[in-house]
Every structure is written in C-alpha cells, then in structure tokens.
N, C-alpha and C positions, 0 to 999 in steps of 0.2 A: 345636566346629565351627559353632555357631550364630553368624550374622553380627550378632546383636543381644545377645549375652551380654556384658554390660558388664565383669565382672571379667576375662574373657579378653582383651577389647580393650585394657583399661588395662594389664594385665600384659604383653601382647605389645608395646605401645607402649614401656613401660619397658625391656623386654629389648632392643628394637631400638635404643633410645637408648644403652644400655650398649655395644652393638656398633657404635656410631657410624653407624648407618643412619637418619639423621635424617629423610629424606624418607619412608621407610616408617613410621617412628614417627608422623610427622604424619598419615599416612593412617589408621593405626590409631586415633589419638586423634580424628580427624574422624569415623570410624565410631562411636566411643563417644559423640560429641556428637549424632550422629543418633539413637542408641539412647536417650540421655538428654540432651535439650537444656538441662536445668537445671544442668548442670555448668559454672557460670560460671568457676570457677578454672581448669578445664581449657581453656576457650575462650581465656583470657588466656595460658596456657602455650603453646598452639598458636601464637598470634600472636607470642609471644616467640621460639619455635623458628623460625618462618618468617623473622622479622627477622634472627636470628643467622645462619641459613642464607644469606639474601640477602647479608648483609655479608661472609660468607666467600667467596661467589661474586664479589662486587665486588673483594675483596682478591686473589683469584686472577686476575681480569682485569687488575687494575693491575700485579700482579707479572709477568704475561706481557708486558705492554706495556713495563715497565721493563727486562725482560730482552731486549727487541728481538724478541720473538715476536709480531709484530703480527697475523699471521693467526690465531693462537691467541687473542690478546686480543680480536680482533673477534668470534670465535665465542663467547667467554665473555661479552662485553658483550651480544651479541644474546640469549643465554640469560637473562641477568639482566633485560634489558628486558622479556622475555616475562613474567617473574614480577612485575615492578614497572614497568608502562608509564607511570605518572604521575610518575616521578622524572626531572626534567629534567636533573639533573647527569649521569645515565648517558648521555644523548644527546650531551652536550658531550664526555665522555670518549671515547665511541665515535667522534665526529667527529675528535678528535685522532688516533686510531688510523687512521681512514680517510685522513686527510691524509698521515700518514707512509707509508701504503701507496700514495699517489699518486692516490687516488680522491677528488678534491676535489668532484665532483658529489655523491657519497654523503655527504661531510662536510657540505656545505651543506644537504643534505636533513635530516640529523640535527640540525644547528644550528637549522633552521627549526622542527623539532618541539620542541627545547629552549626556544626563544623563545616558542612558543605556550604551553607548560606553565608556564614561569616568566618571565612578562613583565617582571618587575622585577629580572632578573639580567643583569649586564653581560657575563659570560663568553662567551655565544654570539655576541654582537654583535662583540666584540673579535676572536674567532676568524674570524668572517665577514670582517671588515675585512682581516685578514692574508691570507686566501685571495684576496679580490678584488684586493688590491694585488699579490700574486704573479702573478695573472692579467693584471694591467694594466687592470683594470676600475675606474678611479678614481671613477666616478660611484656605483657600488654600494658601493665601499669607503667613500666619504664618507657615504652614507646609513646604513650600518651603524655607523660611528663616531659620527655625530650621534645615533643612537638610544642608543648606549652613553653618550654624554655627557648625554643627557636623563635617563637613569636615575641615573647617578653621575658627576658632573663631577669631573675630576681633571687633574693635570699631564700624565700620560702620554697621556691622550686629547687634551688641548690640543696636545701636541707632535705627535701623529699627524695632527691636522687641519692644523697648520702644515706638516708634511711633505707632506701631500697637495697643499696650495696650491703649495708649491715644485715638486713634480713636475709639476703642471699648467702652471706658468709655464715650466719647462724644456721641456716637451713642445710648447709653443706657439712656441718659438724655432726658427729655421731650423737645420738639422742642423749647419751650420758653427759655430754659437754654442754648441751643446750640448756 
C-alpha cells in the first residue's frame, strides 16, 4: 500500500501491461520513477510505451477518418494533440477532417498551427490553397501556394499557380465572355 514501495509499483506496472492497461501501467512506472529517479532503463521504457500508445491513438483516428466517421476522428485527433501538441502533422490531419465536416474556418486554424510548428512542410500550405480556392479567395490561395512553392518547388505547385492566373483572367472578363 505504500506509494513509494518500488517492487510493488514495478510489479503493478507489469501486471497492468499484461492486462493491456497501458495508461495505468505508465502511471505506475511514473510513480516508480518518482520513488527511484535512478531507474534510467525504466524512464526509456515509459517513453517507448507513451510513443506506442500515441501511435495507436493516431492509427485509431486515421481509421475513423477512413471509415467516414469524421466526428469520431475529430475527437480522436483532439485527444492525440493534447498528448503531443508539438506534432504538426496531427494538425494537418485534423484539418482534413474539419474540411470534410464543412468547418473550413477550423481547418484553417489547424493548418496555421501546423505551419507554425513545421515551417518547412508543404502540406499545410497546399491544403490552405485548396480551401481558399474553394472559397473563391484567390489572393490568399496564391499566397499559400507561393509559400508552398518557396518550401518545395514542383510541377503541381506551378500548375496551381498557372490555374490561379487563368481564374483571375476569367474573373476579369465580362460575364458574357466567361
């Protein structure tokens, strides 16, 4: 019953792992680390358990999204982000779910966070471009695509910029010519 009795904390953690109660096992191992901070191998094991648990949660969120359960996927991604708020790819994946749910404002907010965290990743900028084009906001769409082009120039991005130019020209014509 002693909260600092190391053998009991370690044994409890192992038993919880066997029972697939990973979160509780991590708590028990954390308590063991408080009781004996010198257990470096246990510290590494806790980090590995957390990582595996996090990846399981990401897989569940992705599976929900793939199954068309976007509301469930949103909730799963939000839980994962609480556990790993510095992972930009999670915000991009959540933004895709938000977009499918029709909440493009929330999607853009998530993409902004992703771009802040991983400034050299193209994905948030390309998704922003797609949302802005769908909204008809060609100026913001161009800024997003130019940012993506600055990070990683490519044929798809060049085609997107050319398409934007064509849309602008078409929009400037009188309605009879469109």
